[in-house]
C-alpha positions in Angstrom: 0.0 0.0 0.0 2.8 2.4 0.9 4.6 1.6 -2.4 1.4 2.6 -4.4 1.2 5.9 -2.5 4.9 6.6 -2.9 4.6 6.1 -6.6 1.7 8.6 -6.8 3.2 11.3 -4.7 6.3 13.0 -6.1 7.6 15.7 -3.7 10.1 18.2 -5.1 12.4 19.7 -2.4 13.6 23.2 -3.3 10.8 23.5 -5.9 11.4 26.2 -8.5 7.8 27.4 -8.1 8.3 28.0 -4.4 5.6 25.6 -3.3 5.8 24.4 0.2 6.0 20.7 1.0 2.6 20.9 2.6 1.1 22.5 -0.5 2.7 19.9 -2.8 1.5 17.0 -0.7 -2.1 18.4 -0.6 -2.3 19.0 -4.3 -0.9 15.7 -5.3 -3.0 13.7 -2.9 -6.1 15.5 -3.8 -5.4 15.0 -7.5 -4.9 11.3 -7.0 -8.3 11.1 -5.2 -10.2 13.1 -7.9 -8.6 11.2 -10.8 -9.5 7.8 -9.3 -5.9 6.7 -8.8 -6.9 6.4 -5.2 -10.4 4.9 -5.5 -13.2 5.2 -3.0 -12.6 3.1 0.1 -8.9 2.9 -0.4 -7.0 3.0 3.0 -4.0 5.3 3.2 -1.0 4.5 5.4 -1.0 6.0 8.9 0.4 9.5 9.1 3.6 8.0 10.7 4.1 5.5 7.9 3.3 8.1 5.2 5.8 10.5 6.6 8.5 7.8 6.7 7.8 6.7 3.1 7.7 10.2 1.6 10.5 11.6 3.8 8.3 14.3 5.3 7.6 15.5 8.8 4.7 13.8 10.5 3.2 17.2 11.3 3.1 18.0 7.5 1.3 14.8 6.7 -1.2 15.2 9.6 -2.0 18.7 8.5 -2.7 17.6 4.9 -4.9 14.6 6.0 -6.9 16.8 8.4 -7.5 19.4 5.6 -8.6 16.8 3.1 -10.9 15.2 5.7 -12.4 18.6 6.5 -13.1 19.1 2.7 -14.7 15.7 2.4 -12.1 13.8 0.4 -11.1 11.5 3.3 -12.9 9.8 6.1 -11.0 9.8 9.4 -11.9 7.9 12.5 -10.1 7.5 15.8 -7.7 4.6 15.7 -8.2 3.9 12.0 -6.2 4.8 9.0 -7.6 7.5 6.7 -10.0 6.2 4.0 -10.8 7.8 0.6 -14.4 9.0 0.8 -17.3 7.3 -1.0 -17.9 8.6 -4.5 -21.3 10.0 -3.8 -20.2 11.9 -0.7 -17.1 13.2 -2.5 -19.2 14.3 -5.5 -21.6 16.3 -3.3 -18.8 18.0 -1.4 -16.6 18.8 -4.4 -19.3 19.7 -6.9 -18.3 16.9 -9.3 -20.8 14.7 -11.1 -22.0 11.4 -9.6 -21.3 8.8 -12.2 -24.2 8.4 -14.7 -25.9 11.7 -13.9 -26.0 14.6 -16.4 -25.8 18.0 -14.8 -28.8 20.2 -15.5 -27.8 23.4 -17.3 -28.1 26.8 -15.7 -31.1 28.8 -16.8 -30.8 32.3 -18.2 -33.3 35.1 -18.1 -35.0 36.2 -21.3 -33.0 39.5 -21.0 -29.7 37.5 -21.0 -30.7 35.7 -24.1 -31.4 39.0 -25.8 -28.0 40.3 -24.7 -26.4 37.2 -26.2 -27.9 38.0 -29.6 -27.5 41.8 -29.4 -25.2 43.8 -31.7 -24.4 46.2 -28.8 -22.0 47.0 -27.4 -19.5 47.0 -30.4 -16.5 45.2 -28.8 -13.2 45.1 -30.6 -10.6 42.8 -29.3 -7.3 44.5 -28.7 -6.4 48.2 -28.9 -8.9 50.5 -30.8 -8.3 50.8 -34.5 -9.0 53.7 -36.9 -11.8 54.8 -37.4 -13.5 53.7 -34.2 -16.2 56.1 -33.0 -17.0 58.1 -29.8 -13.3 57.9 -28.7 -11.4 61.0 -27.6 -7.7 61.2 -28.4 -6.0 60.4 -25.1 -2.6 61.2 -26.6 -3.4 64.9 -26.4 -4.9 64.9 -22.9 -3.0 66.7 -20.1 -2.3 63.5 -18.1 0.3 65.2 -15.8 -2.2 67.8 -14.7 -4.9 65.2 -14.2 -2.5 63.0 -12.2 -1.7 66.0 -9.9 -5.4 66.5 -9.3 -5.9 62.8 -8.5 -2.9 62.8 -6.1 -4.1 65.9 -4.2 -7.7 64.5 -4.0 -6.4 61.1 -2.7 -4.3 62.8 0.1 -7.3 64.8 1.3 -9.9 62.0 0.9 -12.6 62.3 3.5 -13.2 59.5 6.0 -16.7 58.6 7.0 -18.3 61.2 4.7 -21.8 59.8 3.8 -22.1 61.9 0.6 -22.0 59.8 -2.6 -22.4 62.8 -4.8 -19.6 65.3 -3.9 -20.8 68.9 -3.5 -17.5 70.1 -5.0 -18.1 68.3 -8.3 -21.8 69.1 -8.4 -21.1 72.8 -8.0 -18.2 72.9 -10.5 -20.0 70.8 -13.1 -23.2 72.8 -12.8 -21.3 76.0 -13.4 -19.7 74.6 -16.5 -23.0 73.2 -17.9 -24.9 76.3 -17.2 -22.3 78.4 -19.1 -21.6 76.1 -22.0 -24.8 74.1 -22.5 -27.5 76.3 -21.1 -28.6 73.9 -18.4 -30.9 75.1 -15.7 -30.7 73.2 -12.4 -29.6 73.2 -8.8 -26.5 71.3 -7.8 -28.5 68.7 -5.8 -30.2 67.6 -9.0 -26.9 66.2 -10.4 -26.3 62.5 -9.8 -22.7 61.4 -10.4 -22.5 58.0 -12.0 -19.8 55.5 -13.1 -20.8 56.2 -16.8 -23.5 57.7 -18.9 -24.7 54.2 -19.6 -25.2 53.6 -15.9 -27.2 56.8 -15.7 -29.4 55.7 -18.6 -30.1 52.4 -16.8 -30.9 54.1 -13.5 -33.3 56.4 -15.2 -35.0 53.5 -16.9 -35.3 51.5 -13.7 -36.8 54.5 -11.8 -39.3 55.5 -14.5 -40.4 52.3 -16.2 -42.2 49.1 -15.3 -42.0 46.0 -17.4 -44.0 46.4 -20.6 -44.1 50.2 -20.6 -43.6 51.7 -24.0 -40.4 53.7 -24.7 -39.4 55.5 -27.8 -35.8 55.6 -29.2 -34.5 57.2 -32.4 -34.1 54.9 -35.4 -31.3 54.9 -36.4 -30.1 55.5 -32.9 -27.8 54.7 -30.0 -27.7 51.0 -29.1 -26.9 51.7 -25.5 -30.3 53.4 -25.0 -32.1 50.4 -26.3 -30.0 48.1 -24.1 -30.8 50.2 -21.0 -34.5 50.3 -21.7 -34.6 46.7 -22.6 -32.9 45.8 -19.3 -35.8 47.6 -17.5 -38.3 45.4 -19.3 -39.6 48.2 -21.5 -41.3 47.7 -24.9 -38.8 49.6 -27.1 -40.0 51.1 -30.3 -37.8 52.8 -32.9 -39.1 56.1 -34.3 -37.9 57.3 -37.7 -36.1 60.5 -38.3 -36.5 63.4 -40.6 -34.3 66.4 -41.2 -35.4 67.8 -37.8 -34.8 64.7 -35.8 -37.4 62.5 -34.2 -40.5 62.4 -36.4 -43.3 62.0 -33.9 -46.0 64.2 -35.3 -49.2 62.4 -35.9 -48.3 59.3 -33.9 -51.1 57.8 -31.8 -49.0 55.6 -29.5 -48.1 57.3 -26.2 -44.8 56.3 -24.6 -43.8 56.8 -21.0 -40.2 57.6 -22.0 -38.6 59.2 -25.1 -34.9 59.0 -25.7 -33.3 61.6 -27.9 -29.8 62.9 -28.9 -30.9 66.4 -30.1 -27.6 68.2 -30.3 -25.7 65.7 -32.4 -28.1 62.9 -33.3 -26.4 59.5 -33.0 -25.4 58.3 -35.6 -26.5 60.9 -38.3 -25.1 63.9 -36.5 -28.2 66.0 -37.3 -29.3 68.9 -35.1 -32.8 69.1 -33.7 -33.9 72.7 -34.3 -35.5 74.8 -31.5 -39.0 74.6 -33.0 -38.9 70.7 -33.0 -37.6 70.8 -29.4 -40.5 72.9 -28.3 -42.9 70.6 -30.1 -41.3 67.6 -28.3 -41.6 69.2 -24.9 -45.2 70.1 -25.6 -46.0 66.5 -26.7 -44.3 65.1 -23.6 -46.3 67.4 -21.3 -49.6 66.4 -23.0 -49.1 62.7 -22.6 -47.1 62.7 -19.3 -43.9 61.3 -20.8 -40.3 61.7 -19.6 -37.6 62.8 -22.1 -34.1 61.5 -21.7 -31.6 63.8 -23.4 -28.2 62.2 -24.1 -25.8 65.1 -24.7 -22.9 62.7 -25.2 -20.4 64.8 -27.3 -22.0 68.2 -27.8 -19.0 69.9 -26.1 -17.5 69.8 -29.6 -19.3 72.1 -32.1 -17.6 73.4 -35.3 -20.1 75.1 -37.6 -22.4 78.0 -36.5 -23.5 78.6 -33.0 -24.2 75.6 -30.7 -27.8 75.1 -29.7 -28.4 75.0 -25.9 -29.5 71.8 -24.3 -33.1 70.7 -24.5 -33.1 70.5 -20.7 -32.7 74.3 -20.5 -36.0 74.8 -22.3 -37.9 72.6 -20.0 -40.2 74.3 -17.5 -42.1 71.2 -16.3 -39.5 68.7 -15.1 -39.8 66.4 -18.1 -36.2 66.2 -19.2 -33.5 64.0 -17.7 -30.1 65.2 -19.0 -27.3 62.7 -19.3 -23.6 63.5 -20.0 -20.2 61.9 -19.6 -16.6 62.9 -19.0 -15.2 60.0 -21.1 -15.8 61.9 -24.4 -14.6 65.4 -23.4 -11.6 64.0 -21.5 -10.6 60.5 -22.4 -12.2 57.0 -22.2 -10.6 55.8 -19.0 -12.3 58.6 -17.0 -15.2 56.3 -16.2 -17.6 58.9 -14.9 -20.9 60.2 -16.1 -23.8 62.1 -14.7 -27.5 62.7 -14.9 -29.5 65.9 -14.1 -32.9 64.9 -12.8 -36.0 67.0 -12.1 -35.8 68.7 -8.6 -38.7 66.8 -7.1 -37.0 63.4 -7.9 -33.5 64.3 -6.8 -33.8 62.5 -3.4 -35.4 59.5 -4.9 -32.7 59.1 -7.5 -29.9 59.4 -4.9 -31.6 56.6 -2.9 -32.0 54.5 -6.0 -28.3 55.2 -6.8 -27.4 53.7 -3.5 -29.6 50.7 -4.1 -27.6 49.9 -7.3 -24.3 50.9 -5.7 -23.6 53.3 -8.7 -21.0 55.2 -6.8 -17.9 57.1 -8.1 -15.0 57.2 -5.6 -14.8 60.5 -3.7 -11.1 61.1 -4.8 -12.1 60.9 -8.4 -15.0 63.3 -7.9 -12.8 65.8 -6.1 -10.1 65.5 -8.8 -12.7 66.2 -11.5 -14.0 69.2 -9.5 -10.4 70.6 -9.2 -9.8 70.0 -12.9 -12.9 72.0 -13.8 -12.5 74.8 -11.2 -8.9 75.4 -12.2 -9.9 75.9 -15.9 -8.2 72.8 -17.2 -11.4 71.2 -18.4 -12.6 74.2 -20.5 -9.1 74.7 -21.9 -8.8 71.1 -23.0 -12.2 71.3 -24.7 -11.2 74.5 -26.5 -8.0 72.8 -27.7 -9.7 69.6 -28.8 -12.5 71.5 -30.6 -9.8 73.0 -32.9 -8.1 69.6 -33.3 -11.3 67.7 -34.0 -12.6 70.3 -36.5 -9.4 69.8 -38.5 -9.7 66.1 -38.3 -13.3 66.1 -39.4 -12.4 68.2 -42.4 -9.4 66.0 -43.2 -11.5 62.9 -43.1 -14.0 64.4 -45.5 -11.2 65.3 -47.9 -9.6 61.9 -47.6 -12.9 60.0 -48.2 -13.7 62.3 -51.2 -10.2 61.5 -52.7 -10.3 57.7 -52.0 -13.9 56.7 -52.0 -16.0 59.6 -53.3 -17.7 57.5 -56.0 -19.1 55.2 -53.4 -20.1 57.4 -50.5 -22.6 60.2 -49.7 -21.6 62.1 -46.7 -23.4 64.5 -44.4 -20.7 66.6 -42.7 -21.7 67.0 -39.1 -21.8 70.4 -37.4 -20.0 68.9 -34.4 -19.3 65.7 -32.5 -16.6 63.1 -32.9 -17.8 61.0 -35.9 -19.6 61.2 -39.2 -21.9 59.0 -41.3 -21.1 58.0 -44.8 -24.0 56.5 -46.8 -23.6 53.7 -49.3 -25.6 52.7 -52.4 -28.8 51.0 -51.3 -27.8 47.6 -52.7 -24.5 47.5 -50.7 -24.2 45.2 -47.7 -22.7 47.5 -45.0 -22.2 44.6 -42.5 -20.2 42.6 -45.0 -18.1 45.8 -45.8 -17.6 46.5 -42.1 -16.4 43.0 -41.6 -14.1 43.2 -44.6 -12.6 46.5 -43.4 -11.9 45.0 -40.0 -9.7 42.4 -41.7 -7.5 45.3 -42.8 -7.4 47.0 -39.4 -10.1 49.6 -40.0 -13.2 50.0 -37.7 -16.3 51.2 -39.5 -19.6 50.4 -37.9 -22.5 49.4 -40.2 -25.4 51.9 -40.2 -28.0 49.2 -40.7 -27.6 47.8 -37.2 -28.6 51.1 -35.6 -32.2 50.8 -36.8 -35.1 49.5 -34.8 -36.6 47.4 -36.4 -33.7 46.4 -38.7 -33.5 48.5 -41.9 -31.7 48.1 -45.1 -30.3 51.7 -45.3 -26.6 51.0 -45.6 -23.7 53.2 -44.5 -20.5 53.4 -42.5 -20.2 55.2 -39.1 -16.7 56.6 -38.9 -14.9 58.3 -36.0 -12.3 61.0 -36.6 -11.6 62.5 -33.1 -9.1 59.9 -31.8 -7.1 59.6 -35.1 -4.4 61.9 -36.5 -4.1 62.8 -40.2 -1.8 59.9 -41.0 -4.1 57.4 -39.5 -7.1 58.9 -41.2 -5.3 58.9 -44.6 -4.4 55.2 -44.3 -7.9 54.2 -43.2 -9.5 56.2 -46.0 -7.3 54.6 -48.6 -8.3 51.1 -47.3 -12.0 52.1 -47.3 -11.7 53.2 -50.9 -10.0 50.0 -52.0 -12.5 47.7 -50.2 -15.4 49.6 -51.7 -13.9 49.3 -55.2 -13.2 45.6 -54.7 -16.8 44.9 -53.6 -18.6 47.3 -56.0 -21.1 46.3 -58.6 -20.3 47.2 -62.2 -22.7 50.1 -62.0 -21.0 52.9 -60.1 -22.2 56.3 -59.3 -20.6 59.7 -58.9 -19.2 61.3 -55.8 -21.6 63.3 -53.6 -20.5 65.1 -50.5 -23.5 67.0 -49.3 -23.7 70.1 -47.3 -25.0 69.8 -43.8 -28.8 69.3 -43.9 -30.8 72.3 -43.1 -32.9 72.0 -40.0 
């Protein structure tokens, strides 16, 4: 019996891995039991015999036997040698299958099954590639200044402060949004969240019950649909016209309407003030909430920027959502929501329920970054940079792929939309471009329900001129290689009139 055990247990003294003798004996003995090399009912040598045969201290062997007995691998009785536990008992204690029984699979929720089949989020393995959208250029961010803000905030971090929404950040952010986006609110209405997506999900959970109707733009932002779907809403896509959401004459009455009025995602269109007033009036008449996602409106290039929809709201209908990850860089995982004043306390309580909490030092660092003028200075700088990159991408696409694309130059934002001929398969083209290291989202997947309008959603903010030129050349080559014999002439349109 001892010879069998000695043949199974190979102890390395001075192991290169640094494993202790106790750990080695435990691992090897447990493996022998689980593999069946030591079958159920097999009696081991006594701890004294085992120690002698393996050249180990008796205390080491006793410790391992006691541990395996406690975990259910061995049966130990006073005055008897340790015995390998019966298969059924061992299976129950270790989570392994009893012979002949098939484990029942875990069940998933209907929501999880929908997530499995969803096209959102758009995940690319590895580093981002040109021309990925909604990405800021982190290479031009003042990381040294931001690091100093973080260090100072960490040193003075409060202890025992129950506030989860720091007054310093609320005050600084409100001052910035009131000046640059025309937001009207009190600081207490600002809820600081780990991301804009988290803010959307919190709003949906607070406002909607399962089965409630929610409108989203079509084409539109996939994250909004995901957040509403997670809340159990019945999500309906509403078509767009030149002024944005085309809701006039509709008879269905939603409880929530999601819009991106400053730079519609993905078309880049601007919702004019007249349409905004109509939307507010419609929401008031039917008792609906409006969620305004102002995701990248810090960057505006042509004409005067239009103030946020929230600033026109006199009846507490608009929930304003924003993020720092677009205006700063993607690793600043912080967003926010501005909620109506009578719901501020409820939202903070709901925020605690979901533990959607941004660490206090990060909030204080953001407050300092804003108060000291670094935030506004960075936005001014990047607005100039991104305007140049937008124009450069337009020129590069005209040069390399103008016969195959129709482009609406956006007045602002971080990406543009290039339309393809109706017969083109934008998903196949997107997949082909990915093979050559170019990220170009297919427009068709942004529609609810799925639509056949093909196009490519292209980001310019995160990419310099050399990267843009290379990507545009690849786009042109792929479009030529996959084109039908019938071509058509280049068309780069002016920004659509609102």
